[in-house]
C-alpha positions, 0 to 999 in steps of 0.5 A, a space after each residue: 299118394 303125396 303128389 297132387 291129383 293133377 301131377 299124378 295124372 300128368 305122370 301116368 299120361 307120360 307113361 310113368 309106370 311107378 305112378 301107375 303102379 302107385 295108383 293100382 296099389 292104392 285103389 285095386 282092393 277098394 275097387 274090387 270091394 265096390 265092384 263085388 258089392 254089385 256083381 256078387 262075384 269075387 272073380 268077376 269083380 277082380 277081372 272087372 278091376 284089372 280090365 279097367 286098369 288095363 284100359 286106363 293104361 292103354 288110353 292114358 294119353 288121351 284120358 280126360 281125368 279131373 279126380 282120379 278117384 271119381 273116375 275110377 269108381 264111376 268106371 267100375 260102377 259102370 262096368 259092373 252094371 254093364 257086366 250084370 246086364 250081359 249076365 242077365 241076358 245070357 241067363 235069360 237065354 239060357 232059361 229059355 232054352 232050358 224050359 223049352 220055349 221055342 227060339 227061332 232058328 238063326 236062318 229065320 233071324 237072318 232072313 227077317 234081318 236082311 228083309 228089315 235092312 232092305 226097308 231101311 232108307 238108303 242113307 240109313 242102311 248104308 251108314 248102319 251097314 258100314 258101322 256094323 258090317 264094315 266095323 267102322 267108327 262114327 268118325 271114319 264113316 263120317 269122313 268117308 261119306 262127308 257128313 258129321 259124326 252126329 249125322 252118322 250117330 243119329 242114322 245108326 240110332 234111327 236104324 237100330 230103332 227101326 230094326 228092333 221094332 221090326 224084329 221084336 218077335 226075335 227080341 231074345 236073340 237081338 242082343 247078340 246083334 245090336 
């Protein structure tokens, strides 16, 4: 890459496909190798890198990137770790089923969740439901309720902590909900 990093980032932000293609060619193989070192699966590593580039292109206008190399490698590191954690949780559930541990039926979990949700403080419950059921973003909730995004974040964290504590006997299934 012959252009300076800031010029290159600027071109990509403006939608320059050639600059993006150059970036892809420059880093794709190295990012795949790095991801493979973490996930030990070539296909998964390749998909993670492709997803990273897709997200970068989709969010190019608002991406705040100082160093392309640092951004790409940090992003693929985080995505690879997230992939491993999801894989571990999935395998844990399959292992639990395979070895015959009794898992609560979904209706039991649903009933306990409803009960636990109803025990949340009203403001906390409303914000949590707007986030999880209404699928609203923090800033959308804040705007609708006339509060700060930080307050929304704190209330959702509070609800999550309370619910995880109340539903700890269902912890194997909880990652589907939180």
